C-alpha positions as CSV (number, residue, x, y, z in Angstrom):
1,M,42.0,-14.0,-0.9
2,K,42.8,-17.1,0.5
3,K,40.1,-20.2,-1.3
4,K,37.1,-21.6,0.4
5,L,36.2,-25.0,0.4
6,L,32.3,-24.7,0.6
7,K,31.9,-28.6,2.1
8,N,28.3,-30.4,1.7
9,V,25.2,-28.4,0.1
10,Y,23.4,-28.8,-2.9
11,Y,23.8,-26.1,-5.9
12,P,22.1,-26.3,-9.3
13,V,22.8,-28.2,-11.8
14,N,20.2,-27.7,-14.8
15,D,16.5,-28.4,-13.5
16,R,17.5,-29.8,-9.9
17,F,20.2,-30.0,-7.1
18,E,23.0,-32.4,-6.6
19,K,24.8,-32.9,-3.9
20,G,28.7,-32.3,-3.1
21,N,31.2,-28.9,-2.7
22,V,32.0,-25.7,-4.2
23,L,35.2,-24.1,-3.9
24,F,35.4,-20.6,-4.5
25,D,37.5,-17.2,-3.5
26,Q,35.7,-14.0,-5.2
27,K,34.4,-16.4,-7.4
28,I,33.5,-19.3,-8.3
29,R,36.2,-22.0,-9.0
30,T,34.6,-25.6,-9.3
31,F,32.8,-28.4,-8.0
32,I,33.5,-30.8,-6.2
33,Y,31.6,-34.9,-5.8
34,K,34.6,-36.5,-3.8
35,D,33.6,-36.0,-0.3
36,D,37.1,-36.8,0.8
37,I,39.3,-34.2,-1.5
38,L,42.1,-32.8,-0.1
39,L,43.1,-29.2,-0.6
40,E,46.4,-27.4,0.9
41,N,45.8,-24.1,1.5
42,V,42.0,-23.4,1.0
43,E,39.6,-22.2,4.5
44,I,36.9,-25.1,5.3
45,I,33.3,-24.0,5.2
46,E,30.4,-26.9,6.2
47,G,27.3,-26.3,4.2
48,N,25.8,-28.4,6.7
49,G,23.3,-29.7,3.6
50,E,21.7,-26.3,2.6
51,Y,20.7,-25.4,-0.6
52,M,22.9,-23.0,-2.5
53,L,21.7,-20.5,-5.1
54,P,22.3,-17.3,-7.2
55,G,22.3,-13.5,-4.9
56,G,19.3,-12.7,-5.7
57,I,18.6,-9.6,-8.2
58,D,16.1,-6.9,-7.8
59,S,16.2,-4.4,-10.9
60,H,13.7,-1.8,-8.8
61,V,14.0,-0.2,-6.1
62,H,13.5,3.0,-5.0
63,F,16.4,4.3,-2.2
64,N,15.7,7.7,-2.3
65,T,19.3,8.9,-1.3
66,P,19.9,11.9,-1.6
67,G,17.0,13.9,-1.3
68,F,13.7,11.5,0.0
69,E,15.9,9.5,2.6
70,N,12.2,10.6,5.0
71,H,10.6,7.4,3.0
72,E,13.9,5.5,3.0
73,T,18.1,5.6,2.8
74,F,20.0,3.9,1.0
75,E,21.8,2.1,3.6
76,K,19.1,1.2,5.1
77,G,17.4,0.1,2.2
78,T,21.0,-2.5,1.0
79,K,20.7,-3.6,4.5
80,G,17.4,-5.7,3.6
81,A,18.4,-6.6,0.4
82,V,21.1,-8.7,1.6
83,K,19.6,-9.4,4.7
84,G,16.3,-10.7,2.7
85,G,19.0,-12.8,0.4
86,V,19.7,-10.1,-3.0
87,T,23.4,-9.8,-3.5
88,T,22.5,-7.3,-6.3
89,I,20.0,-4.2,-6.5
90,I,19.5,-1.5,-9.7
91,D,18.5,2.2,-8.0
92,M,15.8,4.4,-9.7
93,P,16.4,7.4,-11.2
94,C,13.8,9.5,-10.2
95,T,13.2,9.5,-6.1
96,S,16.4,11.0,-5.3
97,L,17.5,14.8,-5.1
98,P,19.0,15.8,-8.4
99,P,17.4,12.9,-9.6
100,V,20.1,11.2,-12.0
101,V,19.2,12.2,-15.4
102,D,22.4,14.1,-15.9
103,E,26.4,13.3,-15.1
104,K,25.3,15.8,-12.2
105,G,22.9,13.8,-11.0
106,F,24.9,10.6,-11.6
107,N,28.3,11.7,-9.9
108,N,26.6,13.1,-6.9
109,K,24.1,10.3,-6.1
110,L,27.3,7.7,-6.5
111,N,30.0,10.1,-4.5
112,I,27.2,9.9,-1.1
113,I,25.9,6.3,-1.7
114,K,29.0,4.2,-2.2
115,D,30.6,3.8,1.6
116,N,26.5,3.6,2.2
117,A,26.1,0.0,0.5
118,W,25.7,-2.9,2.0
119,C,24.9,-5.2,-1.5
120,N,26.7,-5.1,-5.5
121,F,24.1,-2.3,-6.6
122,A,23.8,-0.1,-10.0
123,L,22.2,2.2,-11.7
124,H,19.2,3.5,-14.0
125,G,19.0,6.3,-15.3
126,G,16.0,8.5,-16.8
127,I,14.8,11.2,-18.8
128,S,11.2,13.4,-17.4
129,G,9.8,15.8,-18.5
130,N,10.9,18.5,-16.4
131,L,14.1,18.3,-18.9
132,F,12.5,18.9,-22.0
133,E,11.1,22.6,-20.6
134,D,14.5,23.3,-21.4
135,N,14.0,24.8,-25.0
136,Y,17.4,23.7,-25.7
137,F,17.7,20.5,-24.3
138,D,18.9,17.3,-26.3
139,V,17.6,13.7,-25.4
140,Y,20.1,12.3,-28.1
141,S,23.4,14.0,-25.9
142,R,21.6,13.6,-22.9
143,V,20.8,9.8,-24.2
144,K,24.4,9.2,-25.6
145,Q,25.9,10.4,-21.6
146,L,23.8,8.4,-19.6
147,K,25.4,5.3,-21.2
148,T,28.0,6.5,-21.7
149,L,28.4,6.8,-17.4
150,G,27.7,3.3,-16.9
151,V,23.4,3.1,-16.1
152,T,22.0,-0.3,-17.1
153,A,18.5,1.8,-18.0
154,L,16.3,4.4,-19.0
155,K,13.2,5.1,-16.9
156,I,10.5,7.3,-18.0
157,Y,7.0,7.4,-16.5
158,T,3.4,7.5,-18.7
159,V,1.7,9.3,-15.7
160,S,4.2,10.6,-12.1
161,G,3.1,12.1,-9.6
162,M,6.8,13.5,-9.0
163,E,7.1,17.3,-9.8
164,T,10.6,16.8,-9.6
165,F,10.2,14.0,-12.5
166,K,7.1,14.8,-14.6
167,A,5.9,11.9,-17.0
168,L,6.6,12.4,-20.7
169,D,4.6,12.6,-23.9
170,N,4.1,10.6,-26.7
171,F,6.6,13.3,-28.9
172,Q,8.8,13.3,-25.4
173,I,8.3,9.0,-25.5
174,F,8.9,8.6,-29.6
175,E,12.0,11.1,-29.5
176,T,13.4,9.5,-26.1
177,M,12.9,6.0,-28.2
178,K,15.1,6.8,-30.7
179,A,17.6,7.9,-29.0
180,A,18.5,5.1,-27.1
181,V,18.4,3.3,-30.4
182,L,21.4,4.8,-31.7
183,N,22.7,4.4,-27.8
184,D,21.5,0.2,-27.8
185,I,19.9,1.7,-23.8
186,P,16.2,-0.2,-22.9
187,I,13.5,2.6,-21.4
188,M,11.6,0.6,-18.7
189,I,8.2,2.5,-18.7
190,H,5.4,3.0,-16.3
191,A,2.6,2.6,-18.1
192,E,-1.1,3.9,-17.1
193,D,-2.9,6.4,-18.8
194,P,-2.4,9.6,-17.9
195,S,-5.9,11.5,-19.5
196,I,-8.1,8.5,-18.0
197,V,-6.0,8.5,-14.3
198,N,-5.6,12.4,-13.5
199,T,-9.4,12.6,-14.6
200,L,-10.7,9.8,-12.9
201,T,-8.8,11.5,-9.5
202,T,-9.8,14.7,-10.0
203,K,-13.6,12.9,-11.2
204,I,-13.8,10.6,-7.8
205,K,-11.8,13.1,-5.6
206,N,-14.2,16.0,-5.8
207,S,-16.7,13.7,-5.6
208,G,-15.6,13.8,-2.1
209,K,-14.9,10.1,-2.0
210,K,-12.0,8.4,-0.1
211,S,-11.5,4.7,0.8
212,P,-9.3,2.5,-0.6
213,L,-11.8,1.5,-3.9
214,D,-12.4,4.9,-4.4
215,Y,-8.7,4.5,-5.0
216,A,-8.8,1.3,-6.7
217,D,-11.7,2.8,-9.7
218,S,-9.4,5.7,-10.5
219,R,-6.6,3.4,-11.7
220,P,-9.0,0.5,-13.8
221,V,-7.2,-2.0,-15.9
222,E,-7.6,-0.2,-18.7
223,V,-5.2,2.7,-17.4
224,E,-2.3,-0.1,-18.0
225,L,-3.7,-1.8,-21.6
226,L,-4.1,1.9,-23.6
227,A,-0.4,2.7,-21.9
228,I,1.3,-0.3,-22.5
229,N,-0.9,-0.4,-26.3
230,N,0.3,3.2,-27.4
231,V,4.5,2.6,-25.4
232,A,4.6,-0.8,-27.6
233,Y,3.6,1.3,-31.1
234,M,6.1,3.4,-30.3
235,A,8.7,0.7,-29.5
236,K,8.2,-1.4,-33.5
237,L,8.3,2.3,-35.3
238,T,11.4,3.0,-33.8
239,G,13.1,-0.5,-32.9
240,A,13.7,0.5,-29.2
241,K,14.5,-2.6,-26.4
242,I,10.9,-1.7,-23.7
243,H,10.7,-2.9,-20.4
244,I,7.7,-2.5,-19.0
245,V,7.6,-2.4,-14.8
246,H,5.5,-3.3,-11.9
247,I,2.5,-4.8,-14.6
248,S,0.0,-5.2,-12.5
249,S,-2.9,-7.3,-15.4
250,A,-3.2,-10.5,-16.8
251,E,-4.8,-8.8,-19.9
252,G,-1.3,-6.5,-19.5
253,V,0.6,-9.8,-20.2
254,E,-1.0,-11.1,-22.4
255,L,-1.3,-7.3,-24.9
256,V,2.6,-7.7,-23.9
257,N,2.9,-11.0,-25.3
258,E,0.8,-10.6,-29.1
259,W,3.6,-7.2,-29.9
260,Q,6.5,-10.0,-29.0
261,K,4.6,-12.2,-31.9
262,K,4.3,-9.1,-33.6
263,G,8.6,-8.1,-33.5
264,T,8.6,-5.5,-30.9
265,F,11.5,-5.6,-28.6
266,I,8.7,-5.7,-25.5
267,T,9.3,-7.6,-22.2
268,C,7.6,-7.4,-18.4
269,E,7.9,-7.9,-14.9
270,T,6.0,-8.1,-11.8
271,C,6.0,-7.7,-8.1
272,P,4.6,-9.9,-4.8
273,H,2.0,-6.9,-4.1
274,Y,0.5,-8.5,-7.0
275,L,0.8,-11.9,-7.2
276,E,-0.4,-12.8,-4.0
277,F,-3.4,-9.4,-3.2
278,N,-6.2,-8.0,-5.0
279,E,-8.7,-5.7,-4.5
280,N,-11.1,-7.6,-1.6
281,D,-7.3,-7.4,0.0
282,L,-6.8,-3.5,-0.6
283,N,-10.5,-2.6,1.2
284,T,-9.7,-4.5,4.3
285,F,-5.2,-3.2,4.5
286,G,-6.4,-0.2,3.2
287,G,-2.4,2.6,2.8
288,I,-1.5,-0.8,3.8
289,L,-1.5,-1.8,0.1
290,K,-2.1,1.2,-1.8
291,T,0.5,1.4,-4.3
292,A,0.6,2.6,-8.3
293,P,0.3,0.1,-10.2
294,V,-3.4,-0.9,-8.5
295,V,-3.5,-5.0,-7.2
296,K,-6.5,-6.2,-9.6
297,N,-8.7,-9.5,-9.4
298,Q,-7.8,-12.3,-8.2
299,E,-8.3,-14.3,-11.8
300,D,-5.3,-11.8,-12.5
301,S,-3.7,-13.0,-9.7
302,E,-4.1,-15.9,-11.1
303,A,-2.4,-15.6,-14.6
304,L,0.5,-13.6,-13.0
305,W,1.4,-16.5,-11.2
306,N,0.8,-18.7,-14.5
307,Y,2.0,-16.2,-17.2
308,L,4.9,-16.0,-14.5
309,K,5.7,-20.1,-15.1
310,K,5.5,-20.3,-18.6
311,G,8.3,-17.8,-19.1
312,N,6.1,-15.4,-20.4
313,I,6.7,-12.3,-17.2
314,S,10.3,-12.3,-17.2
315,F,11.3,-11.6,-13.5
316,I,9.9,-10.5,-10.6
317,T,11.5,-7.2,-8.6
318,T,9.4,-4.5,-5.7
319,D,9.7,-1.7,-6.8
320,H,10.6,-1.3,-2.9
321,A,9.0,2.3,-2.0
322,P,8.7,2.2,1.7
323,C,7.2,5.7,3.6
324,N,7.2,6.1,7.4
325,V,4.4,4.3,7.8
326,K,2.8,5.5,11.5
327,T,2.6,9.5,9.3
328,E,1.9,8.3,6.3
329,K,-0.2,5.4,6.0
330,N,-3.1,4.9,6.6
331,T,-4.4,8.4,7.1
332,G,-7.9,7.9,6.8
333,D,-8.2,9.5,3.4
334,I,-7.1,7.2,0.4
335,W,-5.6,10.3,-1.2
336,K,-3.1,11.2,1.4
337,D,-1.7,8.1,2.1
338,Y,1.9,7.1,0.3
339,A,1.7,4.7,-2.7
340,G,5.1,2.7,-2.0
341,I,5.2,-0.3,0.4
342,P,8.8,-1.8,1.2
343,G,9.9,-5.6,-0.2
344,V,13.6,-6.2,-1.4
345,E,13.9,-8.3,2.2
346,I,11.1,-10.5,1.5
347,V,11.2,-10.7,-2.3
348,F,13.4,-14.0,-2.6
349,A,11.7,-15.6,0.3
350,Y,8.5,-14.9,-0.8
351,I,9.1,-16.6,-4.1
352,L,11.6,-18.8,-2.7
353,S,8.4,-20.6,-0.3
354,E,5.6,-19.7,-3.4
355,G,6.8,-20.3,-6.4
356,Y,9.5,-23.3,-5.9
357,I,9.6,-25.0,-2.6
358,S,5.4,-24.7,-3.5
359,G,5.9,-26.8,-6.7
360,K,4.3,-23.7,-9.2
361,L,7.8,-22.6,-10.1
362,S,10.4,-25.1,-11.4
363,L,14.0,-25.0,-9.8
364,K,15.5,-23.5,-13.2
365,R,12.4,-21.2,-13.2
366,L,13.4,-19.8,-10.0
367,I,16.5,-19.1,-10.9
368,E,15.5,-17.5,-14.0
369,I,12.9,-15.1,-12.3
370,S,15.0,-13.8,-8.9
371,S,18.1,-13.1,-10.6
372,Q,19.7,-14.6,-14.0
373,N,16.7,-12.6,-16.8
374,A,18.2,-10.0,-14.9
375,A,21.0,-10.0,-14.8
376,K,20.7,-11.0,-18.4
377,F,19.1,-7.6,-19.4
378,F,20.4,-5.5,-17.5
379,G,24.0,-5.7,-18.8
380,L,25.4,-8.1,-15.4
381,Y,25.7,-11.5,-16.8
382,P,27.3,-13.3,-16.6
383,A,28.9,-12.4,-13.6
384,K,26.0,-12.0,-11.6
385,G,23.1,-14.5,-11.8
386,N,24.5,-17.7,-12.0
387,I,26.8,-19.8,-9.7
388,N,28.5,-21.9,-12.5
389,P,32.9,-21.3,-12.3
390,G,33.8,-17.7,-13.7
391,A,30.7,-16.1,-11.7
392,D,31.1,-13.9,-8.4
393,A,30.9,-16.2,-5.9
394,D,26.9,-13.8,-4.6
395,F,25.4,-17.3,-3.5
396,I,22.5,-18.1,-0.9
397,L,22.2,-21.4,1.7
398,F,18.3,-22.2,2.1
399,N,17.1,-24.2,4.8
400,P,13.8,-25.8,2.7
401,D,12.5,-27.5,5.7
402,E,13.1,-24.3,8.0
403,N,10.3,-21.9,7.7
404,F,10.3,-18.3,8.0
405,T,7.5,-16.0,9.6
406,V,7.2,-12.0,8.1
407,E,7.6,-9.3,10.9
408,G,7.5,-5.7,9.6
409,Q,8.7,-4.0,12.5
410,L,12.1,-6.3,12.1
411,F,12.5,-4.7,8.5
412,E,15.7,-3.5,7.9
413,S,14.0,-0.5,6.0
414,I,12.2,2.3,7.4
415,G,9.0,1.5,6.3
416,K,8.6,-1.5,9.5
417,Y,4.7,-2.6,7.4
418,T,3.8,-5.1,5.3
419,P,1.1,-6.5,4.0
420,F,2.5,-10.2,4.2
421,E,2.7,-9.2,7.7
422,G,2.6,-12.9,9.8
423,R,3.4,-14.8,6.8
424,K,4.4,-17.9,6.8
425,F,7.3,-18.8,4.0
426,K,9.1,-21.9,4.0
427,G,12.3,-21.8,3.1
428,K,15.0,-20.4,5.7
429,I,17.6,-18.2,4.0
430,K,20.6,-19.0,6.6
431,R,23.6,-17.2,5.1
432,V,24.4,-15.0,2.0
433,F,27.5,-14.7,0.4
434,I,28.9,-11.3,-1.8
435,S,32.3,-11.0,-3.3
436,G,32.8,-14.9,-1.4
437,E,33.0,-13.8,1.8
438,I,29.8,-14.4,4.2
439,V,27.7,-10.9,4.9
440,V,24.5,-12.5,6.4
441,D,24.5,-15.0,9.2
442,N,21.0,-16.5,10.9
443,D,19.4,-12.6,10.2
444,K,22.2,-10.8,11.6
445,I,24.5,-9.0,9.0
446,I,28.2,-9.8,9.2
447,K,29.8,-7.4,7.1
448,K,30.3,-4.6,4.5
449,I,30.5,-4.9,1.0
450,G,28.2,-3.3,-1.4
451,N,30.1,-2.8,-4.8
452,F,29.2,-0.3,-8.0
453,V,28.7,-2.3,-10.6
454,K,27.9,-1.5,-14.6
């Protein structure tokens, strides 16, 4: 590839932006401070005084191909990702048919999606309760197989509404953790206590209640705390590396931090909807904001921002899980509404505007939570998650003085809805680069580049 010189840009150095020029091809090569530099056989790209950041990494998406394309497709999901400045996604194993729980499921999914990717992608593997229904199932050999195939982590549920990917009981979780330790692979855990969730859900539904707040009552904060405490103790006993996905409460983060102090390898992530919305908003938006876990209260949102700033939360993800809003949201019965929202197309814009430009987050912290920490956790660093010389040339250019208005109807996703509808974010992503090529220019996707990474 011919080398390119991106002139007149601001790029991050430690915790500040510096003005200069960037020489790159498929990789970042060097930074040049002189404006009058003369290079032969180099394509010049004008940076227009825009600001450069590593492309975003969303390590928690449900792109649903193959099997659940009525909700989302891998092609539409990755197009939405790259349009929003996310240059690498990691897809979950549970929302595929067959799920990515063995070599067959892995190869089937990879063969179907590899030519439909508009951004870089990796795959998580999973261990479901369904596997243990086979008396001959050996979790140790299965985890080894998945690690060899190249999955970035294992996903498990303590409570699940999916018949094709059931939750694990304590024995199954414990055995999975021991197998994960032997293969040095982290476990991502949807942590909500199944006994309380299932009992309260049955009780409230049987009483005829079906409002958004009734749904919230079926998943109180205690279900997150009990589940985190349970899996953290097992991780302490086994030495497993565990990661709590989509943490929704301040107390949940505090509990994670308490177990860290005890020597447990446990981390967590959160999502924009937990940072921004609360139960009052759920009552207003109805099914549009229905997720699992459910959003909590205003104090939780404020505390989550503080913990994100301080480093108690490792990184931000979306749990992108859309549906057809016309048929599966605000049906009049919250129990029938699909639990999930699209997010991959606006997560970078949100954290850039409401985090960095607003002053809540430092530049260093912005980079850590939007790309770097996820890249390190899932073994993609240093190729991803930074723009140091030698890193992949996956980056975005943004104008901090332009605004971006959220419009769900313009999403690439099947899910043409969002609780952020109409919100104005400051800081407009102008161009997106993958492997040194411009793939998005002023909201227009102009090139398809999607590499499988592991």
